[in-house]
C-alpha positions as CSV (number, residue, x, y, z in Angstrom):
1,X,157.5,-9.2,80.6
2,X,156.8,-8.0,77.1
3,X,154.1,-5.5,76.1
4,X,152.2,-8.3,74.4
5,X,152.3,-10.5,77.5
6,X,151.2,-7.6,79.7
7,X,148.1,-7.2,77.5
8,X,147.1,-10.8,77.7
9,X,144.1,-11.4,80.0
10,X,144.5,-12.8,83.5
11,X,142.2,-14.7,85.9
12,X,141.6,-13.5,89.4
13,X,142.2,-16.2,92.0
14,X,139.9,-16.5,95.0
15,X,141.1,-18.0,98.2
16,X,139.1,-21.1,97.5
17,X,140.7,-21.5,94.1
18,X,144.1,-21.0,95.6
19,X,143.4,-23.8,98.1
20,X,142.3,-26.1,95.3
21,X,145.4,-25.3,93.3
22,X,147.6,-26.1,96.3
23,X,145.8,-29.4,96.8
24,X,146.2,-30.3,93.1
25,X,149.8,-29.3,93.1
26,X,150.5,-32.1,95.6
27,X,149.4,-34.5,92.9
28,X,150.5,-32.8,89.7
29,X,152.4,-29.6,90.1
30,X,153.5,-29.3,86.4
31,X,149.8,-29.0,85.3
32,X,149.2,-26.3,88.0
33,X,152.3,-24.4,86.8
34,X,150.8,-24.4,83.3
35,X,147.5,-23.1,84.6
36,X,149.3,-20.3,86.4
37,X,151.3,-19.5,83.3
38,X,154.8,-20.8,84.2
39,X,155.6,-23.4,81.4
40,X,159.3,-23.4,82.1
41,X,158.8,-24.5,85.7
42,X,156.5,-27.2,84.5
43,X,159.0,-28.6,82.1
44,X,161.8,-28.4,84.6
45,X,159.8,-30.2,87.2
46,X,158.9,-33.0,84.8
47,X,162.6,-33.5,84.2
48,X,163.3,-33.5,87.9
49,X,160.5,-36.1,88.5
50,X,162.3,-38.4,86.1
51,X,165.3,-38.7,88.4
52,X,163.7,-40.8,91.2
53,X,161.7,-42.9,88.7
54,X,165.0,-43.9,87.0
55,X,166.6,-44.6,90.4
56,X,163.7,-46.8,91.5
57,X,163.6,-48.8,88.2
58,X,167.3,-49.0,87.4
59,X,169.1,-48.0,90.6
60,X,171.5,-50.4,92.2
61,X,170.2,-52.4,95.1
62,X,173.0,-51.2,97.3
63,X,171.5,-47.7,97.1
64,X,168.5,-48.7,99.2
65,X,169.9,-51.5,101.4
66,X,171.3,-49.1,104.1
67,X,168.6,-47.4,106.3
68,X,170.3,-44.0,106.2
69,X,170.5,-44.0,102.4
70,X,166.8,-45.1,102.1
71,X,165.6,-42.4,104.6
72,X,167.5,-39.8,102.8
73,X,166.0,-40.9,99.4
74,X,162.5,-40.9,100.9
75,X,163.0,-37.5,102.4
76,X,164.1,-36.0,99.1
77,X,161.1,-37.6,97.4
78,X,158.7,-36.0,99.9
79,X,160.4,-32.6,99.4
80,X,160.1,-33.1,95.6
81,X,156.4,-33.1,95.9
82,X,156.0,-30.6,98.8
83,X,158.3,-27.8,97.7
84,X,156.6,-27.2,94.3
85,X,153.2,-27.2,96.1
86,X,154.3,-24.4,98.4
87,X,155.8,-22.6,95.4
88,X,152.4,-22.8,93.7
89,X,150.9,-21.4,96.9
90,X,153.3,-18.5,96.8
91,X,152.8,-17.8,93.1
92,X,149.0,-18.0,93.4
93,X,149.2,-15.5,96.3
94,X,149.8,-12.8,93.7
95,X,146.0,-13.0,93.2
96,X,145.9,-13.6,89.4
97,X,146.9,-16.2,86.9
98,X,147.8,-15.7,83.3
99,X,145.2,-16.9,80.7
100,X,145.0,-17.3,77.0
101,X,148.4,-18.9,76.5
102,X,148.7,-21.5,73.7
103,X,149.6,-24.2,76.2
104,X,146.5,-23.5,78.4
105,X,144.1,-25.8,76.6
106,X,142.2,-28.8,78.0
107,X,144.0,-31.2,75.7
108,X,147.3,-30.0,77.0
109,X,146.3,-30.8,80.5
110,X,145.0,-34.2,79.5
111,X,148.2,-34.9,77.6
112,X,150.4,-33.9,80.5
113,X,148.4,-36.2,82.8
114,X,148.9,-39.1,80.4
115,X,152.6,-38.2,80.1
116,X,153.0,-38.3,83.9
117,X,151.0,-41.5,84.1
118,X,153.2,-43.5,81.7
119,X,156.2,-43.8,84.0
120,X,153.9,-44.8,86.8
121,X,152.3,-47.5,84.7
122,X,155.6,-48.6,83.4
123,X,157.0,-48.8,87.0
124,X,153.9,-50.9,88.0
125,X,154.3,-53.3,85.1
126,X,158.0,-53.7,85.9
127,X,157.2,-54.1,89.5
128,X,154.8,-57.0,88.7
129,X,157.8,-58.7,87.0
130,X,160.2,-57.8,89.9
131,X,162.3,-55.7,87.6
132,X,162.3,-52.6,89.8
133,X,164.7,-51.9,92.6
134,X,162.1,-51.3,95.3
135,X,158.8,-53.0,96.2
136,X,156.4,-52.4,99.0
137,X,154.0,-54.9,100.6
138,X,152.0,-55.5,103.7
139,X,152.6,-58.2,106.3
140,X,149.3,-60.3,106.3
141,X,150.0,-62.9,109.1
142,X,151.6,-63.5,112.5
143,X,154.3,-65.8,111.2
144,X,157.2,-63.3,111.6
145,X,156.2,-61.8,115.0
146,X,157.8,-60.3,117.0
147,X,160.0,-58.7,114.2
148,X,157.2,-58.0,111.6
149,X,153.7,-57.4,112.8
150,X,150.4,-57.9,111.1
151,X,149.6,-54.8,109.0
152,X,153.2,-53.6,108.8
153,X,154.0,-51.9,105.5
154,X,157.6,-52.5,104.4
155,X,159.9,-51.6,101.6
156,X,161.9,-54.5,100.1
157,X,165.0,-54.4,97.8
158,X,164.4,-56.5,94.7
159,X,167.1,-58.9,93.6
160,X,169.2,-57.8,96.5
161,X,171.1,-61.1,96.6
162,X,172.8,-60.3,93.3
163,X,174.9,-57.7,95.2
164,X,175.1,-59.6,98.5
165,X,174.7,-63.4,98.8
166,X,171.9,-64.9,100.9
167,X,173.1,-65.2,104.4
168,X,171.9,-67.3,107.4
169,X,169.8,-65.4,109.8
170,X,168.5,-62.7,107.4
171,X,164.9,-62.1,106.5
172,X,164.0,-62.6,102.8
173,X,160.8,-62.8,100.8
174,X,160.2,-65.3,98.1
175,X,157.5,-66.7,95.8
176,X,155.9,-70.1,96.2
177,X,153.0,-71.2,94.0
178,X,152.3,-67.6,93.1
179,X,152.1,-66.4,96.7
180,X,154.7,-64.2,98.5
181,X,156.2,-65.3,101.8
182,X,158.5,-63.5,104.3
183,X,160.7,-65.8,106.3
184,X,164.1,-66.1,108.0
185,X,166.9,-68.0,106.4
186,X,168.2,-70.8,108.6
187,X,170.0,-73.2,106.3
188,X,172.0,-72.6,103.2
189,X,172.7,-75.2,100.4
190,X,174.4,-78.3,102.0
191,X,173.4,-77.4,105.6
192,X,171.8,-80.1,107.8
193,X,168.8,-78.8,109.7
194,X,167.0,-80.6,112.5
195,X,164.3,-79.6,115.0
196,X,164.7,-81.1,118.4
197,X,162.2,-80.4,121.2
198,X,161.5,-76.9,119.9
199,X,165.2,-76.1,119.3
200,X,166.9,-75.7,115.9
201,X,170.0,-77.8,115.2
202,X,172.2,-76.6,112.4
203,X,174.9,-78.9,111.1
204,X,174.7,-80.9,114.4
205,X,174.9,-77.9,116.7
206,X,171.9,-76.5,118.6
207,X,171.4,-72.9,118.1
208,X,171.9,-70.8,121.2
209,X,168.5,-69.7,122.6
210,X,168.1,-67.4,125.6
211,X,164.7,-66.4,127.2
212,X,164.3,-62.6,127.3
213,X,160.6,-62.1,128.3
214,X,157.0,-62.8,127.5
215,X,155.0,-62.1,124.4
216,X,151.3,-61.5,123.7
217,X,150.9,-60.9,120.0
218,X,148.1,-61.6,117.5
219,X,147.7,-65.3,118.4
220,X,144.3,-66.1,120.0
221,X,142.8,-69.3,121.4
222,X,139.3,-70.6,120.7
223,X,137.8,-68.2,123.3
224,X,139.3,-65.2,121.6
225,X,141.9,-64.5,124.3
226,X,145.4,-63.6,123.4
227,X,147.8,-66.6,123.8
228,X,150.8,-65.8,125.9
229,X,154.2,-67.0,124.7
230,X,157.9,-66.8,125.5
231,X,160.2,-64.4,123.8
232,X,163.7,-65.8,123.0
233,X,166.9,-64.5,121.4
234,X,168.3,-67.1,119.0
235,X,171.8,-66.9,117.7
236,X,173.3,-68.7,114.7
237,X,177.0,-69.8,115.0
238,X,178.1,-67.3,112.4
239,X,176.9,-64.4,114.5
240,X,173.4,-63.6,113.3
241,X,171.1,-62.9,116.3
242,X,167.3,-62.2,116.4
243,X,164.2,-62.6,118.5
244,X,161.7,-65.5,118.1
245,X,158.4,-66.4,119.8
246,X,157.3,-69.8,121.2
247,X,153.6,-70.1,122.0
248,X,153.1,-73.8,122.6
249,X,156.3,-74.4,124.6
250,X,158.7,-77.0,123.2
251,X,156.3,-79.9,122.7
252,X,154.1,-78.5,120.0
253,X,153.1,-80.3,116.8
254,X,156.0,-78.9,114.8
255,X,158.7,-79.0,117.5
256,X,160.4,-82.1,116.2
257,X,161.8,-82.8,112.7
258,X,164.2,-85.4,111.5
259,X,167.5,-84.1,110.0
260,X,167.2,-82.8,106.4
261,X,169.9,-81.6,104.1
262,X,169.3,-78.5,102.0
263,X,169.8,-79.4,98.3
264,X,172.1,-77.4,96.0
265,X,170.8,-73.9,95.2
266,X,168.1,-74.2,97.9
267,X,167.6,-72.8,101.4
268,X,165.7,-73.8,104.6
269,X,163.5,-71.0,106.1
270,X,161.5,-70.6,109.3
271,X,159.1,-68.0,110.6
272,X,160.1,-66.2,113.8
273,X,156.7,-67.1,115.4
274,X,157.8,-70.8,115.5
275,X,154.4,-72.2,116.5
276,X,152.4,-70.2,114.0
277,X,154.3,-70.3,110.7
278,X,154.0,-72.1,107.4
279,X,157.7,-72.7,106.5
280,X,160.2,-75.3,105.4
281,X,159.1,-77.7,108.1
282,X,155.9,-78.3,106.2
283,X,155.8,-80.3,102.9
284,X,153.7,-77.6,101.2
285,X,156.7,-75.2,101.5
286,X,159.8,-77.3,101.9
287,X,163.1,-76.1,100.7
288,X,163.1,-72.8,98.8
289,X,165.1,-72.5,95.5
290,X,167.4,-69.6,95.6
291,X,165.9,-68.5,92.3
292,X,162.5,-68.0,94.1
293,X,164.0,-65.5,96.5
294,X,163.1,-62.0,95.3
295,X,164.5,-59.6,97.9
296,X,165.0,-58.6,101.5
297,X,163.0,-56.1,103.6
298,X,164.9,-52.9,104.4
299,X,162.5,-50.7,106.4
300,X,159.0,-50.5,108.0
301,X,157.5,-47.4,106.6
302,X,154.1,-47.8,108.3
303,X,152.9,-49.7,111.4
304,X,150.1,-49.6,113.9
305,X,152.8,-49.0,116.5
306,X,154.4,-45.6,115.8
307,X,157.6,-46.6,117.5
308,X,158.2,-49.1,114.7
309,X,158.3,-46.5,111.9
310,X,161.7,-46.6,110.2
311,X,162.7,-49.9,111.9
312,X,165.0,-52.1,109.9
313,X,163.7,-55.7,110.0
314,X,166.5,-58.1,111.2
């Protein structure tokens, strides 16, 4: 430290102010670094912040499609915010903060806040246009139980089919009339799909279905009691296997459907809660153009059931 710097005034930090600085550093560490008199750390941290933003906007879908890679990325992102906060706590523990620096002006803090807000706003606008790699959303209905529950928050890879073609049996999300839907792919272009007494027939072959237990989810009758259903494991001939729910047995209103052929560049989708799902069996949904498919869910990052955190929907 030079003699001139040593003569510059400093501000005594109380315990309460240190606590506030720690809390603020969880939101905007660069500004707190400037307040404490560490401009180089502030600039370095801003440059480091740019790395995950670039990865989210321009990163390849393959980077996030594997659960291990996604968990590693999320962990690094958490550390990116936590470590500077504890560094701020350590620096403020010296009891004083430098003042009177040219960069310690209110307009500098406002400018820094705006600078940090620009990438966030840009990411939001690109997200609205499905031009970012990752998107998060909440599951609003019971149509994908037992695999996705009401209130689950999930991350989805945008435009994931560009790196890996849409496959039978996988979960995708798509746009229909301005609304987002999450369903399971059953039929690809050219496939013949039929529904016979509650069983799916694909290209003339009934899908294998094995009862594995009972299910009581978020379906309720007129009295408010939970409706009991059967839990099955359904398997597509090419190997995809997943759990489905049947609430009304095999004689419900949507348990029979004449054979239909998926048009070119379109797919047939179903919800896993077969008796409580708006899907390709209904004329308001019908076949889904592949161009309407926006991505595939990769991980549940929040759920009312703690054991589901980090689960890969499949």
